[in-house]
N, C-alpha and C positions, 0 to 999 in steps of 0.2 A: 338972493341966496340960491345956491345950488340945491338940487333935489335931496331931501332928507330921506334916509333909508332906515327903517325900523324893523327889527326882527323880534317876533313874539313866539316864545316856546309855549306849547299848550294853547295854541290859538283856537282850537275847537272847543275849549271849555267855556263856562259861563263868563269869566273875566276876560279871557282871550277874545271872545267874540265882541264884547262891548269895547274893549280897548282897540281892536282893529277898526271898528266903526269910528271911534274918536280920532285915531291917527289918520285915517283916510280923509275925514272932514278937515283936518289940519294940513292936508296936502302931502303927506308922507307917501312914499312907496313902501308898501307893507309886505313883509315876508313872514310866513308862519311855519312852524315845524309840526309835523305829524309823524307818529310812529308807524312803521310798516306792520300791517295786520291784515287778516283776511277780509275784514270789513271796517274800513275807517268810518268813524262816527263824525260826520261833518254837518249834522243837522243844524247846529247853532249858527254855522257860517255859510249855509247853503246860499243865502242871498248875497254873499260877498265873494263867491268863488271866481267871478270874472274880474274882481278888483284886487284880490290878494294873490300872492305867489306862494304856493306850498312846496315845502322841501321835506324830504325824509331825513330825519336825524334822531338821535336817541341819547338821553342823558347817561345811559349805561355805557356808551361807546364814545370815548374822547376823540378818536380819529374822525368820526362822523361830524362832530362839533367843529373840529378844526377845518374840515373840508367845507362845511356850511358857511363858516365865517369868512373864509377866503373867497367863496363864490359871491356872497351877498355884500361884503364890506359894509356892514351896518354902522350907522352913527350911534344908534341906541339899541340895546338888547333888554327885553323884558322877560325875565324867567318866571313864567307862570306854570310850567309843566311840573306835575307832582302826582304822587299818590295822595289824593285830597280828602279821602273819607276816613275820619278818625276811627270809627269802630273796626274798619278793615285792618288798621295798623296792628291790632292785637293778633289777628289771624296771619298777617304777612309782615312781621316786624323787620325782617331782613330786606325784603324788597322795598319796603317803605324807607329804610335807611339808605339803600342804594340810590333811589330817586331823590328823596327830599334832603339828604345830607351830602353824600359823596357826589351825587350828580351835580350839585351846585359847585363843588370844588372843581369838578371836571370842566364845567363851563367857564368858570373864572380862569382856570389855568389855560384853557384854549384862547380866551380873550387876551390874556397876558402874552401868549405866544404869537398870536396873529396880529393884534392891533390893540395895544394898551390904552389908546385914546378913546375907545368905545365907552360910552356911558352905560352903566349896568344897573338894572333894577331887580332886586330879589323879593319875592313874595314871602315875607315872614308872616307869622300868625299869632293871634291872641292866645292860642292854645299853648304857647311857650310859657305864659304866666302860670297856667295850671292852678294849683292851690295857692293863689296869690296872697302875698303878705300884706297887701294894702289895697284899698278900694277908694277911688278908681285907679287903674293902672296907667302909668305913663312910660316914657322912654327910659327912665331910671329905675323902674320897678324890677327887682330881681326875678329871674325866671325860675319857675318850679314846675316843669312839665309833668303831666300825669298820664301820658300815653306815649307809645312808641312814635306816633305822629308828632307830638309836641317835642319829644326829645330830638327827633331827626330835624325838625324845623329849627330848633335851637342851634344845632350844629351849622345848618345852612346860614343862619343869621350871623353867627360869630365868624364863620369862614369868610363871609362877605366883608365884615368889619376888618378882619385880618388882612385881606388883600388890599383894602383901601389904605390901611395904615402901613403895611409892609412894602407895597409896590406902587402906591400913589394912584391906584385906579379910581375913576369916578364911579364908585359903587355905593348904591343906596339900598336900604331895606325899608319896606313899608310894613309895619306891624299892624296888619288889618284885622279888625274885629269882624264878627259875622256879617256877611253881606249877601243879600238874597235878590232874587228876581224870578220872573217866569221861566228863565233859562236855567235855573238851578236844577241839579239832578234830583230825581225822585227819591233817591236813597237818603237825602238830607231831610231833617225833621221838618223844616219850614215848608218845603215843597211836598213832602209826604202829607202834611196837614192840608194844604190847599187843594191838592189833587184828590185827597180823600173826601174833603167837603164837597167838591164838585160831583164826585161819583155818588155820594149819599143824596145830595140835592136832586140829582137827575135819576134817582132810583136804581142805580147800577150796583151800589154797595149799601150795606146796612150798619157797618161799624168801622171804627178807625182805631187801630191798636198802636199805642205809644208807650214809651218808656218813662223816664223820670220827668214828671210834669212840673216839678219845682225848680229844675235847673234854670238859671237866669242868664240871658245873653244880651249883648249890645248889638241889636240888629239894624243894619242900614241897607241902602239900595246899591246894588253892584255898579250901576251906571255912574253913581256919584263917586264910588271908590276908585274906579279906573282913572278918573280925572286926576285924583291925587297921585297916582302912579306917574302919570305924565308930568305933572307939575314938579315932582321930585327931580326929574332929570333935566329940568330947565333952569335949575338954580346955579348960582356961581360956584358953590362948593357942595360936595356930597355929604349926606347925613342920613340919619334914620328917623322915621316919623311914625307915631301912632295915628291910625285913621279909625275914627269911631264917632258915634253920635253922642255919647255921654249919657245915654238912657238905657236902663236894663229892664227887660221884660221876661217873664217866665214862659216856658213851653205852654203852660195852662193859659196864660194871657193870649198867646198866639192862637191857640185852638178856640178860645172863647170868642175872640174877634172874628176869626174866619167863619165860624158857624153863624154868628150873629149877622154877618154880612148877607147871608142867604136866608135869614129869618128862622134859624134853628138854634136850639139849646144844646151846647156841646156835651153836657152831662148825659144826654140821652143816647149818645153815639160813641163816645170815647171809652175805650177799655185799656186799662194799664196792664202791660205785659212785662213781668219781671225779666223775661229773656232779653228784653231790649235795653236793659240797664247796662251801663259801661262797667267793666271790672274796677276801674278807679274813676269816680265821677269828678268833674270840674263843676262846682256849684254856682259860681258867680263871677262873671267877667264883665267889667264895665271900663270903657276906655276914656282916657283924658286926652283929647286931640288939641289941646291948647297950642302946642308947638306948631302943628300943621296949620291951624287957623291963622296963627301969627306970621309964620315965615312963608307959607305957601299961598296964603289967601284962600285956603280951602274951607268949605263948610258943606254939610249935607243939605240936600234940597227936599228930600222925601222923608216925612215922619213915619213912625212905626204904623199907625192905623192906616195911612195911605198905602204903605208897602203891602200890608196884609190884603187890603181891598184889591189892589192892583193884581196881586198874584192869584187871588180867588177868581176874579173876573177872567183872567187869562186861562185858568184851568177849566172854568165853566165852558168857555168857548172851545178849548181843545178836546175836552171829554165829549162834548156834544158832537163835534166833528168826527171824532173817533166812532161814536155810536152810529152816526149816519152812514159812515163808510161800511160798518159791519152790516147794517140793514141792506144797503145797496148790494153788497157782495152776496148776501143770502138770497137775493131775488134773481141773481143771474142764473141762467140755465146751466 
């Protein structure tokens, strides 16, 4: 087989970094997009910079996408670039729509124009279900998004379906439920909890402020979920798949397990802050990944308690290293 080329938009994010590792392990030549900025955040892929090829392109600029596709000539494109933080979507709804909705259409149109044989993966989201009409949610559950983020992702999902049905593109959407790791951004509640636990355990902080403790999510391990992305593009025909563990846990459950892992009682440190509640809350998301298990042969390998422990341990190490660096810096003349 000739060399396979894969292009990952948003390669510097949590999912992009794990997907790049997976693709490299499978022998792909991997390209990734980064946006031009004064200081590119490449921390998650620092260890991969000699193995991946980075290009400047932007979902807001279709011409940059066309030029990128002509240069790379990828066999597979994984669109992971997005405004990915749900609370921010209320503050920046237009920008969220440009990236998460219209940006997907721009990329699909660029693929149709340059090479319609490219296989395309779109990162859809469980937030599209919003105030879900049934539990658990599967590929046939109607979407009822409750945030600008969810609304934009719903457009991105349906435009992917539309290009598949209208133009015959091999275009898939993965409806991924929450997936976490030590590479998750600290603005997300999972990482906010584990980073906060580490700081409290090491005496750097004294409390952790959280919003809605009763919100329930289906939390899995990001490294498992990028494997599902790759599997979708290896099938004989394109389709859409829910990727989830099928188990729901509350934010309180996450905090309780994280504090218990370091021998602390969460009730002594967690403070509920009404300012951190969403304008419109999504109370309960649980995915039914029966189709992915059956057709892709996919299943999660890391259970919820293991995920929480893994993240706490990583943050204990990271916060300790950060503290040592500060001490060493203070001793320098």
